[in-house]
C-alpha positions as CSV (number, residue, x, y, z in Angstrom):
1,M,23.2,-21.0,12.2
2,R,25.0,-24.4,12.0
3,R,25.2,-25.1,16.6
4,A,21.5,-23.9,16.3
5,L,20.5,-26.3,13.6
6,L,22.3,-29.3,15.2
7,R,20.7,-28.4,18.8
8,L,17.6,-28.4,16.8
9,A,18.3,-32.0,15.2
10,T,19.6,-33.1,19.0
11,V,15.9,-32.4,20.4
12,L,13.9,-33.9,17.3
13,A,16.0,-37.3,17.9
14,L,15.7,-37.2,21.6
15,G,12.0,-37.3,21.0
16,L,12.1,-40.2,19.2
17,G,14.4,-42.4,21.7
18,L,17.6,-42.2,19.3
19,L,20.0,-39.5,19.0
20,A,22.0,-38.4,16.0
21,V,25.2,-37.8,17.4
22,P,29.0,-38.5,16.9
23,F,30.8,-41.6,18.8
24,G,32.7,-40.6,21.7
25,P,36.3,-41.8,22.8
26,G,37.9,-43.8,25.4
27,A,40.0,-42.2,27.6
28,P,43.4,-40.9,25.9
29,E,44.9,-44.2,26.6
30,E,42.2,-46.3,24.9
31,A,40.4,-46.8,21.5
32,Q,36.4,-46.4,22.5
33,A,34.6,-44.7,25.1
34,A,32.8,-47.8,24.8
35,T,32.7,-51.7,26.4
36,S,32.7,-53.7,23.4
37,G,31.9,-53.2,19.6
38,G,31.4,-54.7,16.6
39,R,31.8,-54.1,12.9
40,I,30.8,-54.9,9.6
41,Y,32.9,-54.7,6.2
42,N,32.2,-55.0,2.8
43,K,33.9,-57.4,0.5
44,D,36.8,-54.3,-0.3
45,G,37.6,-54.6,3.1
46,D,35.7,-50.9,3.6
47,I,33.3,-50.5,6.6
48,V,29.4,-50.5,6.3
49,A,29.0,-50.2,9.8
50,L,30.1,-49.8,13.3
51,A,28.3,-50.0,16.8
52,S,29.6,-50.1,20.4
53,F,28.0,-50.4,24.0
54,N,28.7,-48.0,26.5
55,S,27.5,-49.3,30.0
56,G,26.8,-47.5,32.9
57,L,28.3,-44.2,32.6
58,H,31.0,-45.2,31.5
59,Y,30.6,-42.5,28.3
60,F,30.0,-40.2,30.8
61,H,33.1,-40.7,32.6
62,H,35.7,-40.1,29.7
63,H,33.6,-37.4,28.5
64,E,32.7,-34.3,30.6
65,N,30.7,-32.5,27.6
66,S,28.1,-35.4,27.3
67,S,25.4,-36.0,29.7
68,P,25.0,-38.7,32.9
69,D,21.4,-38.7,32.2
70,T,22.0,-41.4,29.5
71,P,23.1,-44.7,30.8
72,N,23.3,-47.8,29.0
73,F,23.4,-46.7,25.2
74,F,24.5,-47.4,22.1
75,Q,26.7,-45.5,19.1
76,V,26.0,-46.5,15.2
77,M,27.9,-45.5,12.6
78,D,26.5,-46.1,9.1
79,K,28.2,-45.3,5.7
80,C,25.5,-43.7,3.5
81,D,24.3,-44.5,0.0
82,D,25.5,-48.0,0.0
83,G,22.4,-49.3,0.0
84,E,22.4,-50.7,3.4
85,G,21.0,-49.9,6.6
86,P,22.3,-50.8,10.3
87,V,20.2,-53.4,12.7
88,V,21.5,-53.7,16.7
89,S,19.1,-56.4,18.8
90,W,20.1,-56.8,22.3
91,T,18.5,-58.9,24.6
92,I,19.1,-57.8,28.8
93,E,18.7,-60.6,31.3
94,G,15.0,-60.6,32.5
95,R,13.9,-58.3,29.3
96,A,12.6,-59.5,26.4
97,V,14.6,-58.9,23.1
98,D,14.7,-55.9,22.0
99,G,16.2,-53.5,18.9
100,W,16.4,-50.7,16.4
101,S,16.8,-50.7,13.0
102,Q,17.2,-47.2,10.2
103,D,17.5,-47.4,6.7
104,D,20.1,-46.1,4.7
105,C,21.4,-42.6,5.2
106,T,22.1,-40.1,2.2
107,G,25.0,-38.7,2.5
108,G,25.8,-34.9,2.8
109,F,28.9,-33.3,3.7
110,L,30.2,-36.8,5.6
111,P,30.0,-40.0,4.2
112,F,28.6,-41.7,7.5
113,K,25.8,-41.1,10.0
114,L,26.4,-41.3,13.7
115,Y,23.7,-41.9,16.1
116,V,23.1,-42.9,20.1
117,V,20.5,-46.1,20.6
118,K,19.3,-45.9,24.5
119,T,18.7,-49.1,26.0
120,G,16.3,-47.5,28.5
121,Y,18.0,-49.9,31.5
122,E,18.1,-47.6,34.5
123,E,18.0,-50.2,37.3
124,Q,20.2,-50.5,40.6
125,D,21.5,-53.6,39.6
126,M,24.3,-54.6,36.8
127,A,22.8,-57.1,34.2
128,A,24.6,-59.5,31.6
129,M,23.3,-58.5,28.8
130,Q,24.2,-60.1,24.5
131,W,23.6,-58.0,21.3
132,H,25.1,-57.8,17.6
133,L,25.0,-55.5,14.9
134,A,23.7,-56.6,11.2
135,V,22.5,-54.8,8.0
136,K,20.2,-54.8,5.3
137,N,19.1,-53.6,2.3
138,A,15.7,-52.1,1.3
139,D,13.9,-55.4,1.2
140,G,14.4,-55.5,5.1
141,E,16.9,-58.6,3.9
142,Q,19.9,-59.0,6.3
143,L,23.6,-58.8,4.2
144,G,25.9,-59.2,7.5
145,S,26.3,-59.3,11.0
146,T,28.7,-59.6,13.8
147,E,29.5,-62.5,16.2
148,V,27.3,-62.1,19.4
149,Q,28.7,-59.8,21.8
150,R,28.7,-60.2,25.4
151,D,28.7,-57.2,28.2
152,W,26.9,-55.9,31.1
153,A,24.5,-53.5,31.6
154,G,25.4,-51.1,34.4
155,S,23.1,-50.2,37.4
156,Y,22.4,-46.9,37.6
157,S,20.9,-44.1,39.7
158,S,19.9,-40.3,39.8
159,D,18.3,-40.4,43.3
160,G,21.8,-38.7,44.7
161,S,22.2,-36.6,47.6
162,D,23.8,-32.8,47.8
163,L,27.0,-34.5,47.9
164,Y,25.9,-36.1,44.2
165,S,23.9,-36.0,41.4
166,H,24.5,-39.8,40.0
167,S,25.8,-43.2,40.6
168,S,26.6,-46.4,38.0
169,L,28.4,-49.7,38.8
170,Y,29.7,-51.2,35.4
171,R,32.7,-53.2,34.1
172,E,35.6,-51.6,31.5
173,E,39.2,-52.1,30.6
174,Y,41.4,-51.3,33.0
175,A,45.1,-50.1,32.2
176,G,46.9,-52.1,34.5
177,G,45.3,-55.1,32.1
178,G,42.2,-57.1,32.0
179,D,38.7,-54.9,33.1
180,T,37.8,-54.3,36.1
181,L,34.4,-52.9,38.3
182,T,34.2,-49.4,37.9
183,V,32.0,-46.8,40.4
184,T,31.4,-43.5,38.3
185,I,29.9,-40.9,41.0
186,V,29.1,-37.5,39.9
187,P,30.4,-35.5,42.8
188,S,27.8,-32.2,43.5
189,D,29.5,-28.3,44.0
190,K,29.2,-29.1,47.6
191,A,31.1,-31.7,47.4
192,T,33.5,-30.1,45.4
193,G,33.9,-27.0,47.2
194,V,35.6,-25.8,49.8
195,F,34.7,-27.2,53.3
196,P,37.0,-28.5,57.0
197,V,39.1,-31.1,57.1
198,E,37.2,-32.6,59.8
199,I,34.4,-32.8,57.2
200,V,36.3,-35.0,54.7
201,D,35.3,-38.5,56.8
202,A,32.0,-37.6,57.1
203,Y,31.2,-36.8,53.6
204,T,33.1,-39.8,52.6
205,Q,30.7,-41.7,54.7
206,Q,27.6,-40.0,53.6
207,I,28.4,-40.4,50.1
208,W,29.6,-44.3,50.5
209,D,26.3,-45.0,52.1
210,H,24.1,-43.5,49.6
211,V,25.8,-44.8,46.8
212,T,26.0,-48.4,48.0
213,E,22.3,-48.5,48.8
214,R,21.1,-47.5,45.3
215,T,23.7,-49.0,43.2
216,P,24.9,-52.0,45.2
217,L,28.5,-53.1,44.7
218,P,28.3,-57.0,43.7
219,Q,28.6,-59.8,46.2
220,T,31.8,-61.1,44.3
221,L,34.0,-58.5,45.6
222,T,36.1,-58.8,48.0
223,A,36.8,-56.9,51.1
224,D,40.2,-56.1,50.2
225,Q,38.4,-54.7,46.6
226,V,35.5,-53.1,48.5
227,E,38.1,-51.2,51.2
228,S,40.0,-49.9,48.1
229,L,36.9,-48.5,46.6
230,Y,37.0,-46.6,49.6
231,K,39.7,-45.6,50.2
232,Q,39.4,-44.2,46.4
233,L,36.1,-42.3,47.5
234,W,38.1,-41.4,50.5
235,C,40.7,-39.7,48.6
236,H,38.5,-38.2,46.2
237,V,37.2,-35.9,49.0
238,K,40.4,-35.5,50.2
239,F,41.9,-34.5,46.8
240,N,39.3,-31.4,46.4
241,F,40.2,-30.7,50.5
242,E,43.7,-29.7,49.3
243,G,42.6,-27.5,46.4
244,I,43.5,-29.2,43.5
245,K,40.5,-29.5,40.8
246,G,39.8,-33.1,39.8
247,G,37.5,-34.3,37.3
248,H,34.3,-34.5,36.4
249,T,33.5,-37.5,38.1
250,W,35.2,-39.8,40.7
251,D,36.0,-43.0,39.8
252,L,36.9,-46.2,42.2
253,E,37.9,-49.2,40.1
254,A,38.1,-52.2,42.2
255,E,41.7,-53.8,40.7
256,R,42.9,-50.9,42.0
257,P,45.8,-52.4,45.1
258,N,44.3,-51.8,48.5
259,I,47.3,-49.6,49.9
260,D,48.4,-48.3,53.4
261,S,46.1,-45.6,54.6
262,D,49.5,-43.5,54.7
263,L,50.3,-43.9,51.1
264,V,46.7,-42.9,50.2
265,T,47.0,-39.7,52.2
266,E,50.4,-38.4,51.7
267,D,51.2,-38.8,47.9
268,I,47.6,-37.6,47.1
269,A,48.8,-34.3,45.2
270,F,51.5,-37.1,42.9
271,H,48.9,-39.8,42.4
272,G,45.7,-38.0,42.2
273,C,43.7,-41.1,43.5
274,N,44.6,-43.1,40.6
275,W,47.7,-45.5,41.9
276,G,49.0,-48.2,40.0
277,T,48.5,-51.4,40.3
278,T,52.1,-53.3,40.8
279,E,55.2,-51.5,42.2
280,D,56.5,-51.8,38.8
281,Q,53.9,-49.4,37.5
282,G,54.1,-47.2,40.4
283,W,51.8,-43.9,40.6
284,F,50.3,-42.6,38.0
285,N,47.5,-39.8,37.4
286,R,45.0,-40.3,34.5
287,P,44.0,-36.3,33.8
288,P,40.6,-35.6,33.6
289,T,39.0,-35.0,30.3
290,D,39.3,-31.0,29.2
291,G,35.5,-30.9,28.6
292,G,34.5,-28.1,25.6
293,D,31.6,-26.9,23.7
294,P,28.8,-29.2,24.7
295,E,27.9,-30.0,21.3
296,D,31.2,-30.3,20.1
297,F,31.7,-34.7,20.9
298,A,34.4,-36.1,20.2
299,P,35.3,-38.0,16.7
300,V,34.8,-41.4,15.7
301,V,37.5,-43.5,14.1
302,D,38.2,-47.0,12.9
303,A,41.6,-48.3,12.1
304,G,39.9,-50.8,9.3
305,P,40.3,-54.3,9.2
306,D,43.5,-56.5,9.6
307,V,45.6,-57.3,6.9
308,S,48.5,-59.4,5.6
309,V,51.4,-58.0,3.1
310,D,54.4,-59.6,2.1
311,E,57.6,-57.9,3.5
312,G,58.8,-55.1,1.3
313,S,55.3,-54.3,-0.2
314,A,52.6,-52.1,0.1
315,V,49.1,-53.1,1.8
316,T,46.4,-50.4,1.9
317,L,45.0,-49.7,5.5
318,K,41.1,-49.0,5.2
319,G,40.8,-46.5,8.1
320,T,38.0,-44.0,8.8
321,A,37.4,-41.0,10.7
322,A,34.6,-38.6,11.3
323,D,32.9,-35.7,13.8
324,D,30.4,-33.4,13.7
325,G,32.5,-30.5,12.8
326,G,33.4,-32.1,10.0
327,T,36.8,-34.8,9.2
328,P,38.9,-34.4,12.3
329,A,42.7,-34.6,11.5
330,T,43.9,-37.7,11.3
331,E,47.5,-39.6,12.1
332,W,49.4,-43.3,11.6
333,T,51.2,-44.7,13.8
334,Y,53.0,-47.9,14.2
335,T,54.7,-50.4,17.0
336,P,56.3,-53.3,16.1
337,G,55.7,-56.5,18.0
338,D,57.0,-58.7,20.5
339,G,59.1,-61.0,18.0
340,V,60.1,-58.3,15.5
341,D,63.6,-57.6,14.4
342,E,65.9,-54.8,15.8
343,G,66.2,-52.2,13.1
344,A,62.6,-52.9,11.4
345,T,60.7,-50.2,10.3
346,C,57.2,-49.0,8.7
347,T,56.6,-46.2,6.0
348,F,53.2,-44.6,5.5
349,A,52.7,-43.5,2.0
350,D,50.8,-40.6,3.8
351,A,50.6,-41.0,7.9
352,T,47.8,-38.2,8.1
353,A,45.4,-40.0,5.7
354,P,42.9,-42.5,6.9
355,R,43.2,-44.5,3.6
356,T,46.5,-44.5,3.3
357,T,49.4,-48.1,2.8
358,I,52.0,-49.1,4.8
359,T,55.1,-50.8,4.2
360,C,57.4,-53.0,6.3
361,T,61.0,-53.4,6.0
362,D,60.4,-57.3,7.8
363,D,58.3,-59.5,8.4
364,G,56.5,-59.9,12.2
365,T,53.5,-58.5,13.6
366,Y,52.6,-55.1,13.8
367,K,50.3,-52.6,15.8
368,V,49.0,-50.0,13.8
369,K,47.1,-47.3,15.5
370,L,44.8,-44.5,13.5
371,T,44.1,-41.2,15.9
372,A,41.4,-38.7,15.1
373,D,41.7,-35.2,17.0
374,D,38.9,-32.5,16.5
375,G,41.2,-30.0,18.6
376,V,38.5,-29.7,21.4
377,N,38.1,-33.4,22.3
378,S,40.5,-35.8,23.7
379,P,42.1,-37.3,20.7
380,V,40.4,-40.9,19.3
381,S,41.9,-44.0,18.5
382,D,41.5,-47.1,17.3
383,S,44.1,-49.7,16.3
384,A,44.5,-52.9,13.4
385,T,46.9,-55.5,13.1
386,V,49.3,-55.8,10.0
387,T,50.9,-59.2,9.3
388,V,54.0,-58.8,7.0
389,R,55.6,-62.2,6.2
390,N,59.1,-63.3,4.9
391,V,60.0,-63.5,1.1
392,A,62.9,-65.5,0.4
393,P,66.2,-63.4,-1.2
394,T,66.2,-64.4,-5.3
395,L,69.6,-65.2,-5.9
396,D,71.4,-64.7,-9.1
397,V,74.8,-66.1,-10.1
398,T,77.0,-64.8,-12.4
399,A,79.9,-67.0,-12.1
400,P,81.3,-69.4,-12.9
401,K,79.0,-70.5,-15.9
402,D,78.1,-73.9,-16.6
403,W,80.5,-76.0,-18.6
404,D,83.6,-73.5,-17.9
405,V,86.6,-75.1,-17.7
406,H,89.4,-74.1,-14.8
407,R,92.8,-76.1,-14.4
408,V,93.3,-78.0,-11.4
409,E,94.9,-75.4,-8.1
410,T,93.6,-73.1,-10.0
411,D,90.9,-70.0,-8.2
412,V,87.3,-70.7,-9.5
413,P,85.5,-67.8,-8.4
414,V,81.5,-67.8,-7.3
415,S,80.0,-64.3,-8.4
416,A,76.6,-64.6,-6.8
417,S,74.6,-61.2,-6.0
418,F,71.1,-61.5,-4.6
419,T,67.8,-59.6,-3.8
420,D,65.9,-59.2,-0.8
421,P,62.6,-57.0,-0.5
422,G,63.0,-57.7,3.7
423,S,65.8,-54.6,3.7
424,N,66.4,-55.5,7.6
425,D,67.2,-59.0,7.0
426,T,70.4,-60.7,7.5
427,H,71.9,-63.6,5.2
428,T,74.2,-66.0,5.2
429,C,75.8,-67.7,2.3
430,K,76.6,-71.1,2.0
431,V,78.6,-72.8,-1.5
432,T,78.7,-76.6,-1.3
433,W,81.8,-77.7,-3.7
434,D,81.2,-81.2,-4.6
435,D,84.6,-82.0,-3.9
436,G,83.8,-82.7,-0.1
437,S,84.1,-79.1,0.6
438,T,81.8,-76.4,2.1
439,S,81.8,-73.0,2.4
440,A,79.7,-70.7,5.0
441,F,80.2,-66.9,5.5
442,P,78.0,-64.1,6.0
443,A,76.9,-62.2,2.7
444,K,78.4,-58.8,1.9
445,D,76.9,-56.0,0.1
446,D,73.8,-58.4,-0.9
447,S,76.7,-60.8,-2.6
448,C,77.9,-64.6,-1.8
449,D,81.7,-63.6,-3.6
450,T,84.1,-66.5,-2.6
451,S,86.2,-68.6,-4.8
452,H,87.8,-72.3,-4.8
453,V,91.0,-74.2,-5.7
454,Y,90.1,-78.2,-6.6
455,D,93.2,-80.4,-5.7
456,H,92.2,-83.0,-8.2
457,A,90.6,-83.0,-11.7
458,G,86.4,-83.5,-11.9
459,M,83.3,-82.3,-13.2
460,D,82.2,-80.8,-10.2
461,T,78.5,-79.4,-9.7
462,I,78.8,-75.9,-7.3
463,A,75.6,-75.2,-5.5
464,V,75.3,-72.3,-3.9
465,E,73.0,-71.0,-1.0
466,V,72.0,-67.6,0.4
467,V,69.6,-67.8,3.3
468,D,67.6,-65.0,5.5
469,D,67.5,-64.5,9.6
470,D,63.9,-65.6,9.1
471,G,64.8,-69.4,7.2
472,G,63.8,-68.0,3.7
473,K,65.8,-69.4,1.2
474,D,67.0,-69.4,-3.0
475,S,69.9,-71.3,-4.3
476,A,71.5,-72.1,-7.9
477,E,73.9,-74.6,-9.0
478,R,76.8,-74.5,-11.8
479,M,78.5,-77.4,-13.0
480,V,82.7,-77.0,-14.2
481,V,85.1,-78.8,-15.8
482,V,88.5,-79.1,-14.0
483,Y,91.3,-81.3,-16.1
484,D,94.2,-81.5,-14.8
485,P,97.4,-82.2,-17.6
486,R,99.0,-84.0,-15.7
487,A,96.8,-87.0,-15.6
488,G,97.5,-89.9,-17.8
489,L,95.3,-90.8,-20.9
490,A,91.8,-92.7,-21.4
491,S,91.5,-95.1,-24.4
492,G,88.6,-97.3,-25.9
493,A,86.7,-98.8,-28.2
494,G,83.3,-100.6,-28.7
495,T,79.7,-101.3,-28.8
496,L,76.8,-100.3,-26.9
497,D,73.2,-102.3,-26.8
498,D,71.7,-99.7,-29.0
499,G,74.2,-100.0,-32.1
500,L,76.3,-97.1,-30.7
501,G,80.4,-97.7,-32.0
502,F,83.2,-95.9,-30.7
503,T,86.7,-95.4,-30.7
504,A,88.7,-92.6,-28.6
505,L,92.2,-92.0,-27.5
506,A,92.7,-88.6,-25.6
507,K,95.4,-86.7,-23.6
508,Y,97.2,-84.0,-22.8
509,P,100.8,-83.8,-24.5
510,S,102.3,-81.6,-21.8
511,A,102.2,-80.4,-18.2
512,D,101.5,-77.2,-19.4
513,S,99.1,-78.1,-22.2
514,T,95.3,-76.7,-22.2
515,V,93.7,-78.4,-24.7
516,P,94.2,-82.3,-25.5
517,A,95.1,-84.2,-28.1
518,G,93.3,-87.5,-29.7
519,A,90.7,-88.7,-31.8
520,V,87.3,-89.7,-31.4
521,S,84.8,-91.7,-33.8
522,L,81.4,-92.2,-33.1
523,S,79.1,-94.3,-35.2
524,V,75.4,-93.0,-34.0
525,P,72.1,-95.1,-35.0
526,T,69.9,-93.3,-36.0
527,E,66.3,-93.3,-37.7
528,T,67.3,-94.0,-41.5
529,G,70.7,-95.8,-40.4
530,R,73.8,-94.6,-38.9
531,R,75.8,-90.8,-38.4
532,T,79.5,-91.1,-38.1
533,I,81.2,-88.5,-36.4
534,V,85.1,-87.9,-36.5
535,S,86.6,-85.2,-33.8
536,T,88.4,-82.2,-35.9
537,D,88.9,-80.7,-32.2
538,L,88.9,-81.8,-28.6
539,D,88.0,-79.1,-25.7
540,W,89.0,-81.2,-22.7
541,L,89.6,-84.3,-20.8
542,V,89.1,-84.8,-17.8
543,I,90.3,-87.9,-15.9
544,T,89.6,-88.2,-12.1
545,P,91.4,-90.3,-9.6
546,D,89.4,-93.3,-9.4
547,A,89.8,-93.8,-12.9
548,K,86.9,-92.2,-14.6
549,A,87.4,-90.0,-17.6
550,A,85.2,-87.6,-19.5
551,L,86.3,-85.6,-23.1
552,K,84.6,-83.1,-25.2
553,G,84.6,-82.5,-28.6
554,R,83.7,-81.0,-32.1
555,S,83.5,-82.3,-35.7
556,A,82.7,-80.4,-38.8
557,T,79.0,-80.3,-37.8
558,H,78.5,-81.3,-34.5
559,G,79.4,-81.3,-30.8
560,F,80.5,-84.8,-28.6
561,L,80.8,-85.8,-25.1
562,G,82.3,-88.7,-24.4
563,Y,82.0,-90.8,-21.0
564,L,84.0,-93.4,-20.1
565,E,84.6,-95.8,-17.2
566,S,85.8,-99.8,-17.2
567,G,84.0,-101.2,-19.2
568,R,81.0,-98.6,-19.5
569,F,80.9,-95.8,-22.3
570,R,78.1,-92.9,-23.0
571,G,78.0,-90.9,-26.2
572,V,76.3,-87.7,-26.6
573,T,76.4,-85.8,-29.9
574,W,74.3,-82.6,-31.0
575,P,74.6,-80.3,-33.8
576,L,76.6,-77.2,-33.4
577,S,73.5,-75.1,-34.7
578,Q,72.5,-75.8,-31.2
579,G,75.6,-74.2,-29.1
580,D,79.0,-75.2,-27.8
581,T,77.4,-77.8,-25.2
582,P,74.8,-80.1,-25.4
583,P,71.1,-79.1,-25.1
584,A,68.4,-80.4,-22.1
585,A,67.6,-82.9,-25.4
586,P,70.3,-83.9,-27.8
587,S,69.6,-85.3,-30.8
588,Y,71.7,-89.0,-29.5
589,D,72.5,-89.8,-26.4
590,S,73.1,-93.3,-24.9
591,T,72.2,-92.6,-21.2
592,P,69.2,-89.9,-21.8
593,G,68.3,-88.0,-18.7
594,A,71.1,-88.5,-16.9
595,S,73.5,-86.0,-15.2
596,W,76.0,-84.2,-17.3
597,D,78.5,-84.7,-14.3
598,L,80.6,-87.2,-14.6
599,D,79.6,-88.8,-11.0
600,E,76.7,-89.8,-12.6
601,A,76.7,-89.7,-16.0
602,Q,75.7,-93.1,-15.8
603,P,77.9,-95.0,-18.8
604,K,76.0,-98.3,-19.9
605,P,77.6,-101.4,-20.4
606,L,79.7,-102.4,-23.3
607,R,78.6,-105.0,-25.5
608,T,81.8,-105.4,-27.2
609,G,85.2,-103.7,-26.8
610,L,87.1,-102.3,-23.6
611,T,87.9,-98.8,-22.2
612,V,91.5,-98.4,-20.6
613,I,92.1,-95.5,-18.6
614,D,95.5,-94.2,-17.0
615,T,95.3,-92.0,-14.0
616,G,99.0,-91.0,-13.6
617,W,100.9,-89.4,-16.1
618,I,103.0,-91.0,-18.7
619,P,104.7,-89.9,-22.0
620,G,103.6,-91.6,-25.0
621,L,101.3,-94.1,-25.5
622,P,101.2,-97.0,-22.9
623,Q,102.3,-100.4,-23.9
624,L,99.1,-103.1,-23.9
625,P,99.9,-106.5,-22.9
626,A,99.2,-109.4,-26.1
627,P,96.8,-110.3,-27.4
628,L,95.6,-106.7,-27.4
629,G,98.1,-105.1,-29.4
630,D,101.6,-103.3,-28.8
631,T,99.5,-99.7,-28.5
632,V,96.4,-98.1,-27.9
633,A,96.8,-96.8,-31.3
634,N,97.0,-100.3,-32.7
635,L,94.1,-101.9,-30.7
636,L,92.3,-99.3,-32.8
637,D,93.0,-101.2,-35.5
638,T,92.2,-104.7,-34.4
639,L,88.2,-104.7,-34.1
640,P,87.3,-104.4,-37.6
641,A,83.8,-105.4,-36.5
642,L,82.7,-101.9,-35.7
643,R,83.8,-100.9,-39.6
644,L,84.2,-97.1,-38.2
645,D,85.0,-94.5,-41.2
646,L,87.9,-92.0,-39.3
647,H,87.7,-90.0,-42.4
648,G,85.0,-87.2,-41.7
649,D,81.6,-87.0,-40.4
650,T,79.1,-89.2,-43.0
651,A,75.2,-90.0,-42.9
652,A,73.8,-93.2,-43.9
C-alpha cells in the first residue's frame, strides 16, 4: 500500500512540474549527487532548508534507479512545522529569472519533506547559471538566504540512436581533485550486448559522431582532452565486448590523462575505463551503482554547520538524515586535519545518532563525516569541520608555601601538579629560582616536581611555569626565606620621615642555630598617636652577601618585619589576629605596596640614625669606633631623641 501511495504522489507531483522525492547521493566517494548546494540554519544551528543543483545527467550518472528524462533539476529539503517555507530562484544564461517556492510543510512520520524542482533546461549547449535558496514565512517575508551559487546548466539530448538513448555534458567534482567536464552517455542494449570485435571501432565512431553533434564539445577543450574522451568511449564499448557488465552510463571525464592506447587495451579489465590522473594514483575502478527498487531513492544527509570547541570539551554536531523509507542508519567518523599532533583522538557520545557530541583530546582541525545508509542505495555522506582550540594547563603549586623558611645548603623542594583537558598534550616545566639559576625539564605524571639548593641567604621568589606543546602556559610564584646562621649581625637605630622610630639588633648565636637572638622595638605612628611594639620572639634573620638584611618576629600582639640596608629601613606591622605572615594590607608599612622580597623591598632613607650590617660570622657583638660607642647595644642607648619604650607594647 505504501509503495502504491508513493507512486501516486509521484504522478501527481510530476503533473505540477514538482516531484516529491528524496535527495540522491553522489558517487560513494562524494558527499551529495549535486554539482552545487546551499543550506540555511536557524540561530540554534539546526538546518531549516537545503537545496542542491544537479547539472545535466549528473544525478542519473550516480543513480541507476532514477530517470534520464529529468536533467538539470534542484533537490530541496524543508524542515516541517517551523513556519518557514523554501524558495529557490535561478537564472540561466540567455533566459529570464525563474523560481519556485513552497509553503511550510506539515510533518508526518518524518520531520522533513523532500522535493525535486525541474528547471526545464534541455538544450544542446551548456549554459552558465546562478541560483540561491531562501526561506520565507507565511506572510511571504524572507527570513534568510544563502549566498549566490554559480554552476552550469548541462547540455542534454534525448535524441539518441540505436546505440544510445541520451547524452549530456556538465561539470562536476573530480576524484583526482578540482572539477572536470563530464560527458554522460546512456548506452542501449545493442551497445552493451555481444558483438564481433571488429565492430568496436565502428560503434565507437558512430556514437562519438552522433553525441558530439547533438551535445557539442566546448571549444575550450585541448586536443589531448578530446583524444582522451574518445579513448574512454572506445574503452567502454570494448569493455562490454570483454564480457564484463559495466554501469548504466558511460561517463567520459576530460581530466583523465590521454594515456597510450596500448594501456587502454591491455589493462581494460583492471582499470575499467576509469584510469587515474597521476602516476601515484595509478589505476582505480569506481564500481557502478547497484541500482535497486526504482521507487527507493537514496537518503539525504546533512552534517550540520561547522563548529568550534575547546579541547577536552564536548560540542554538539547537529546532523540530520532522511529517507523515503524512514530514518536511515547513520554513522559518524572523523579524520584529523593537517597539523594535528600524532596520538590525538576524538570520541562521539553516540556515533550512530545524527545529533550527538564529539570530544577531542588535542587542538587542531578535524573533518567529521556523517554517513546515511538505507540498505538499498550506496551510502550517502556529508562532512563538517570541527575546530578544536587549545586550552592552557592549570598549575597548582603545593610546595613550597609563601614564607617557608629553609637553611642554606639544604634542599628546597618544589611540588607542582597541573591539569590539562588536552590529554594528548605534552608539557615542559621551568622553575626560576631567583638566584640566577633556572631548571627546565619535561613534566612527568602531570607534575613539575624538583628541588634546589641555595648557596647563600636571601628572600627568593620561585617562579614555576608549565607550557604545553601548543604554547599554552600557566605559572605561579612562591617566596621562600633562606637563612644562613653563619652570617654576621644586623643592627640599627633611627627614624624615618613618616615618624617611625626603630631599634634593631639580631644575629644567630651559633652556626647550628635555627632562630636568631636579639631584640627589636618599633614606635609606629598612628592616627591617634603612637603604638610601640617590642619583640618577644625573633623568627628568622636573612643577611645577604651584598649587605642587605631582613628579620621577622612578633610581640605579644603584633607581627613585624624589618628590612635594613645601609642608611635605609622599612618597618611593617600587623595584628597577629590576621595571621603569622603579613596580610596584603598591613596596619603599618613604611613602604606600602612594595614587594616582600628583600631584593625589591625598597626601604626608606633614614631621617636620623644609622644601620650596621656585618655579612661575616663574628662571635659576640662588634666593636664600633668612637664616638658611636663600644658596642651596638651601647649605640642603642645613645639615641635619647627616639624616646623608645623597651618594656612592652604600648599605644598612645
